[in-house]
C-alpha positions in Angstrom: 5.3 17.9 7.6 5.3 14.7 5.7 1.7 13.5 5.2 0.4 10.3 3.9 -3.3 9.6 3.4 -4.4 6.1 2.6 -7.9 5.3 1.2 -9.8 2.7 -0.8 -10.1 -0.1 1.7 -13.3 -2.0 2.3 -14.9 -5.4 2.6 -14.4 -7.8 -0.2 -15.1 -11.5 -0.9 -12.2 -13.9 -1.3 -11.0 -13.7 -4.9 -12.1 -10.1 -5.2 -10.1 -7.0 -5.9 -9.4 -3.6 -4.3 -7.3 -0.6 -5.3 -5.8 1.4 -2.5 -4.6 4.9 -2.8 -1.9 6.9 -1.1 -1.9 10.6 -1.3 1.5 12.1 -0.3 2.5 15.7 0.6 5.2 17.6 2.5 8.1 16.2 0.5 9.4 15.9 -3.0 7.5 12.8 -3.8 9.1 12.0 -7.2 12.6 11.7 -5.5 11.6 8.8 -3.2 10.8 5.2 -3.4 7.6 4.2 -1.6 6.5 1.2 0.3 3.2 -0.4 1.3 2.7 -2.2 4.6 -0.2 -4.0 6.3 -0.9 -5.0 9.9 -3.5 -7.4 11.2 -4.8 -7.2 14.8 -2.3 -8.8 17.1 0.3 -9.2 14.4 3.5 -7.3 13.4 3.5 -4.9 10.6 4.2 -6.7 7.3 5.9 -5.3 4.2 3.9 -5.8 1.1 5.8 -4.0 -1.6 8.2 -1.3 -2.7 8.2 0.9 -5.8 11.2 2.9 -7.1 10.9 6.7 -7.3 10.3 6.6 -11.0 7.8 3.8 -10.8 9.8 1.5 -13.1 10.3 -1.3 -10.7 8.5 -2.8 -7.8 9.3 -5.7 -5.4 6.9 -7.8 -3.4 7.1 -10.5 -0.8 6.2 -14.0 -1.8 2.9 -13.7 0.1 1.5 -11.2 -2.4 3.7 -11.8 -5.5 1.6 -12.1 -8.6 -1.5 -10.7 -7.0 -0.5 -7.2 -5.9 0.8 -4.4 -8.1 2.1 -1.0 -7.0 2.0 2.0 -9.3 2.5 5.8 -8.9 2.0 9.1 -10.7 4.6 11.6 -9.6 2.7 14.5 -11.2 -0.1 13.8 -8.8 1.9 12.7 -5.7 -0.1 9.5 -5.7 0.6 5.9 -5.3 -1.7 2.9 -5.6 -1.8 -0.7 -4.6 -3.9 -2.9 -6.9 -4.8 -6.1 -5.1 -6.3 -9.0 -7.0 -7.3 -12.5 -6.0 -7.6 -11.4 -2.4 -7.4 -14.0 0.4 -8.6 -13.8 4.0 -5.0 -13.6 5.1 -4.7 -10.3 3.3 -7.0 -8.7 5.9 -5.5 -5.8 7.8 -4.9 -2.1 7.9 -2.8 -1.0 4.9 -0.3 1.8 5.1 2.0 3.6 2.7 5.4 4.7 3.8 8.4 6.7 2.7 11.7 5.0 3.7 13.7 7.1 6.2 10.7 9.2 7.1 9.0 8.5 10.5 5.5 9.6 9.3 2.7 7.2 8.9 -0.9 7.8 7.7 -4.0 6.5 9.4 -4.1 3.5 7.2 -7.1 2.0 5.4 -8.9 -1.2 6.5 -9.1 -4.1 4.1 -11.3 -7.0 5.1 -11.4 -10.2 3.0 -14.2 -12.4 4.2 -17.1 -14.4 3.0 
């Protein structure tokens, strides 16, 4: 029942920016914190950020701190990941996730390359 649909990925030059979207349904979105993950081919899935249910606080790993920003609009059941100053190592499939729910979306591909 829980459904997460990621979009907004694409090909971008190093130093560029992308804004990813996550459309959520099947649960009371406003009551849950949300996470973003990414996975490069042959690598383990990597956590890239968490936002509280009310959107007032977000946490990030050192690898993206200062470059990525998570936001959400609970009235629209939407979450976004703004990615700035992108690096080749940011390349991967990006997923949104609800902690404690097993559902994952199809992800959206981000490729940072010159």
